[in-house]
C-alpha positions in Angstrom: 20.8 43.5 7.9 22.8 40.3 8.1 26.4 40.3 7.5 26.5 36.7 6.8 27.2 35.5 3.2 24.1 34.4 1.2 23.7 30.7 1.6 22.6 29.9 -1.7 24.4 27.6 -4.2 25.6 24.3 -2.5 23.7 25.2 0.7 20.4 25.6 -1.1 21.0 22.3 -3.0 22.1 20.4 0.2 18.6 21.4 1.8 16.8 19.7 -1.0 19.0 16.6 -1.1 17.1 13.2 -0.7 17.3 11.2 2.5 20.2 9.2 1.2 22.3 12.0 2.5 20.3 12.5 5.7 21.9 12.3 9.1 21.7 9.0 11.0 19.2 8.6 13.8 22.2 8.0 16.3 23.8 11.4 15.5 20.6 13.2 16.1 20.0 11.3 19.4 23.4 12.1 20.7 23.2 15.7 19.6 19.8 16.0 21.5 21.1 14.5 24.7 24.4 16.4 24.8 22.7 19.9 23.9 20.2 19.1 26.7 23.1 18.6 29.1 25.0 21.8 28.0 21.8 23.8 28.3 21.1 22.5 31.8 24.5 23.6 33.1 24.0 27.1 31.5 26.0 27.0 28.4 24.8 29.4 25.7 23.1 27.5 22.9 25.4 28.8 20.2 28.5 27.8 22.0 26.9 24.4 22.7 26.2 23.8 19.1 29.6 24.9 18.1 31.2 22.4 20.6 28.8 19.7 19.4 29.6 20.5 15.8 33.3 20.0 16.3 32.6 16.5 17.7 30.4 15.0 15.0 31.8 13.1 12.1 28.9 13.7 9.7 29.8 16.3 7.1 26.1 16.9 6.4 25.5 17.5 10.1 28.3 19.8 10.4 27.0 21.9 7.5 23.5 22.0 9.0 24.8 23.0 12.5 26.9 25.8 10.9 23.7 27.1 9.3 21.7 26.8 12.5 24.3 28.7 14.5 24.4 31.4 11.8 20.6 31.7 11.8 20.7 32.0 15.7 23.4 34.9 15.2 21.0 36.6 13.0 18.4 36.6 15.6 16.3 33.6 14.7 14.9 31.3 17.4 16.3 27.7 17.6 13.0 26.2 16.2 13.0 28.4 13.3 16.6 27.8 12.5 16.3 24.0 12.6 13.1 24.0 10.5 15.3 25.0 7.5 16.6 21.4 7.6 13.7 19.2 7.5 15.8 16.3 6.3 17.4 16.3 9.7 14.9 17.8 12.1 11.4 16.6 11.4 8.2 18.4 12.1 7.8 16.6 15.5 11.4 17.9 16.6 10.6 21.5 15.4 7.1 21.6 17.1 8.5 20.3 20.3 11.4 22.8 20.4 9.0 25.7 19.6 6.7 24.6 22.5 9.7 24.3 24.8 10.9 27.8 23.9 7.7 29.3 25.1 7.6 27.3 28.3 11.4 27.6 29.0 12.2 24.0 29.5 14.2 23.3 26.3 16.7 21.1 28.1 13.9 18.6 29.4 12.1 18.7 26.0 15.3 17.7 24.1 15.8 14.8 26.5 12.2 13.8 25.7 12.8 14.0 22.0 16.0 12.0 22.3 14.2 9.2 24.2 11.5 9.1 21.6 14.0 9.0 18.7 15.9 6.2 20.5 12.7 4.2 21.0 11.7 4.7 17.3 15.2 3.8 16.1 15.2 0.5 18.2 11.8 -0.5 17.0 12.8 0.0 13.3 16.0 -1.9 13.9 14.1 -4.8 15.3 11.7 -4.9 12.3 14.8 -4.7 10.0 16.4 -7.6 11.7 13.3 -9.7 11.2 13.4 -9.0 7.4 17.1 -9.2 7.0 17.6 -12.7 8.4 15.5 -14.7 6.1 16.7 -12.5 3.0 20.3 -13.5 3.8 19.4 -17.2 4.1 17.4 -17.2 0.9 20.2 -15.3 -1.0 22.8 -17.6 0.1 20.7 -20.7 -0.8 20.2 -19.1 -4.3 23.9 -18.4 -4.7 24.9 -22.1 -3.8 22.2 -23.5 -6.2 23.3 -21.1 -8.9 26.9 -22.1 -8.6 26.0 -25.9 -8.7 23.8 -25.5 -11.6 26.0 -23.1 -13.8 29.5 -24.1 -12.9 29.6 -27.6 -11.4 26.8 -29.5 -13.5 28.0 -28.4 -16.9 31.5 -30.0 -16.3 29.7 -33.4 -15.9 27.4 -33.1 -19.0 30.1 -33.8 -21.6 31.2 -36.9 -19.6 27.6 -38.2 -19.3 27.2 -37.9 -23.0 30.4 -39.4 -23.8 29.7 -42.6 -22.0 26.0 -42.6 -23.0 25.0 -42.5 -19.3 21.4 -42.3 -18.6 20.6 -39.0 -16.8 17.9 -39.0 -14.1 15.0 -36.8 -14.3 16.2 -34.2 -11.7 19.5 -33.8 -13.6 17.7 -33.4 -16.9 15.5 -30.6 -15.4 18.5 -28.8 -14.1 20.5 -29.1 -17.3 17.4 -27.9 -19.2 17.1 -24.9 -16.7 20.8 -24.0 -17.0 20.8 -24.2 -20.8 17.7 -21.9 -20.8 19.4 -19.5 -18.4 22.5 -19.5 -20.7 20.7 -19.1 -23.9 18.4 -16.3 -22.7 20.6 -14.7 -20.0 20.5 -11.1 -21.6 16.7 -11.2 -22.0 16.4 -12.5 -18.5 18.6 -9.8 -17.0 16.8 -7.0 -18.9 13.4 -8.4 -18.1 14.2 -8.6 -14.3 15.6 -5.1 -14.5 12.4 -3.7 -16.3 10.2 -5.5 -13.8 12.2 -4.2 -10.8 11.9 -0.7 -12.2 8.2 -1.1 -12.9 7.5 -2.4 -9.4 9.5 0.5 -7.9 7.6 3.1 -9.8 4.3 1.6 -9.0 5.1 1.5 -5.3 6.1 5.2 -5.6 2.7 6.1 -7.1 -0.2 6.8 -4.9 -2.3 3.8 -5.9 0.9 1.6 -5.6 1.4 2.9 -2.1 -2.2 2.5 -1.1 -2.2 -1.3 -2.4 1.2 -1.9 -0.7 0.0 -0.5 2.7 -3.2 -2.3 2.5 -1.5 -5.7 1.7 1.2 -5.3 4.2 -1.1 -5.0 7.3 -3.1 -8.2 6.0 0.1 -10.5 5.7 0.1 -13.3 8.2 2.4 -12.9 11.2 4.2 -9.9 9.6 0.9 -7.9 9.4 0.4 -8.0 13.1 3.9 -6.8 13.7 3.4 -4.0 11.2 0.1 -2.9 12.8 1.7 -2.8 16.3 4.6 -0.7 14.9 2.2 1.8 13.3 0.1 2.2 16.5 3.2 2.3 18.8 4.6 5.1 16.5 1.4 7.0 16.6 0.8 6.8 20.3 4.4 7.6 21.2 4.5 10.5 18.9 1.2 11.9 20.5 2.3 11.1 24.0 5.7 12.8 23.6 4.1 16.0 22.1 1.4 16.2 24.8 4.0 15.8 27.5 5.9 18.7 26.0 2.8 20.8 26.6 1.6 21.2 22.9 -2.3 21.0 22.7 -3.6 17.8 20.9 -5.2 19.9 18.2 -1.6 21.1 17.2 0.0 17.7 17.6 -2.4 15.4 15.7 -1.3 16.2 12.2 2.4 15.5 13.2 1.1 12.2 14.8 -0.9 11.1 11.7 2.1 11.7 9.5 4.2 9.5 11.9 1.8 6.6 11.2 3.1 6.1 7.7 0.6 3.5 6.6 -2.1 5.1 4.1 -5.0 3.3 5.6 -4.1 4.4 9.2 -3.6 7.9 8.1 -7.0 8.0 6.4 -8.6 6.6 9.5 -6.8 9.1 11.8 -7.9 11.9 9.5 -11.4 11.1 10.2 -10.7 11.0 13.9 -9.2 14.5 13.7 -12.2 15.7 11.8 -14.7 14.4 14.4 -12.6 15.7 17.2 -12.8 19.2 15.7 -16.6 18.7 15.9 -16.4 17.9 19.6 -16.8 14.2 19.4 -13.8 13.5 21.8 -10.9 11.0 21.1 -11.8 7.6 22.1 -15.1 7.2 20.3 -13.9 8.4 16.9 -10.8 6.1 17.4 -12.9 3.1 18.0 -15.2 4.0 15.0 -12.2 3.4 12.7 -12.0 -0.2 13.5 -8.2 -0.2 13.1 -7.2 -0.2 16.8 -7.4 -3.0 19.3 -9.9 -2.8 22.1 -7.2 -2.5 24.8 -6.0 0.7 23.0 -9.5 2.2 22.9 -10.0 1.4 26.6 -6.7 2.8 27.7 -7.3 6.0 25.6 -10.8 6.3 27.1 -9.4 6.1 30.7 -6.7 8.7 29.9 -9.4 10.9 28.4 -11.7 10.7 31.4 -9.0 11.0 34.1 -7.0 13.9 32.3 -3.9 11.6 31.9 -4.0 10.9 28.2 -0.4 11.6 27.8 0.5 8.8 30.3 -2.1 6.4 28.9 -0.7 6.9 25.4 2.8 6.3 26.7 1.7 3.1 28.5 0.2 1.9 25.3 3.3 2.5 23.2 5.4 0.7 25.9 3.1 -2.2 25.8 3.1 -2.6 22.1 6.8 -2.1 21.8 7.3 -5.1 24.3 4.6 -7.1 22.3 6.3 -6.2 19.0 9.7 -7.4 20.4 8.1 -10.7 21.5 6.3 -11.3 18.2 9.5 -10.6 16.2 11.6 -13.1 18.3 8.7 -15.6 17.9 8.6 -15.2 14.2 12.3 -15.6 13.8 12.2 -18.7 16.1 9.3 -20.2 13.9 11.1 -19.1 10.6 14.4 -20.8 11.5 13.4 -24.4 11.1 11.1 -23.6 8.0 13.9 -21.9 6.3 16.3 -24.8 7.1 13.9 -27.3 5.6 13.1 -25.1 2.5 16.8 -24.2 1.9 18.0 -27.8 2.7 15.4 -29.2 0.3 16.4 -26.9 -2.5 20.2 -27.4 -2.0 19.6 -31.1 -1.5 17.7 -31.5 -4.7 20.5 -29.7 -6.7 23.2 -31.7 -4.9 21.4 -35.0 -5.6 20.9 -34.0 -9.2 24.6 -33.6 -9.5 25.6 -36.7 -7.5 23.2 -39.2 -8.9 24.7 -39.2 -12.5 28.1 -39.7 -11.0 26.9 -43.2 -9.9 25.4 -43.8 -13.3 28.8 -42.8 -14.8 30.8 -45.2 -12.7 28.5 -48.1 -13.7 28.8 -47.1 -17.3 32.7 -47.0 -17.0 32.8 -50.4 -15.4 
């Protein structure tokens, strides 16, 4: 019987908390690398976790590591102990640790997991950077235009009317837009909020998620990057688990989940079903129509030569490089387009403010 206090209450609530409170990828990567180092030099796992716990700054991670060490003291295995915290240690992490416990190479597998997590984190950061740059530029342009329309232009309106100056069409359009926004500001804010909530709820639903995933991979330029990211994640996950000694029949569900995109998950589920019927891997993969010929060829070679884990890793590395190149290329192409678009919008607003000033000067003289 365990002498440890029952970990209900806040501990039970913490385990159910959403990913807002999840531990960052960098914390988990560092923990995995350092734990592998401690285990390699012979430090007992409970002592190693205790030392690593004292060095982390994340309160959520400290609480989780306390729980893990408590479970280890109660006689549970490391894989079972970390499985109680799925918000931190995902299914891939747990399965690889479980396989390593049987094979006795936990330190090596932890390094493999850390490398996998590092590559996934790097890929996600590159994708986010590609999305953040245009968002920042467009937001700044919107703020500049809003300030000119709401605060600068109204100051001149009374002067224009006092001197009966003729207003050019761009200025009249902006004045009308500003007046409309002022008169209906409450309704506009409420409408935008309702629309935002409705879109969010729709995307959270299954039909919304399916529609979004299908649309995302069809978008020009971005769609190709997203597809590469999905396939890179799938092949990297499968390769990492195969190298840890886990049979493909046990790894496939985890690899499918890592794909994320609903369309790809459905296609890979059909691959899994055909593999269970003895159809191999490369042929069912080709039948989905979701994977480039290069991927199919390399999978077939790996399947025939017994080096599937290496072939999958090579595919993942190649796609990661291609994705990096395409992201940099997309940003390079977007920069002049954004400059032209933003410059045109801001220029239109600026001209709409400046032109009446010349008319006002003529009216005064």
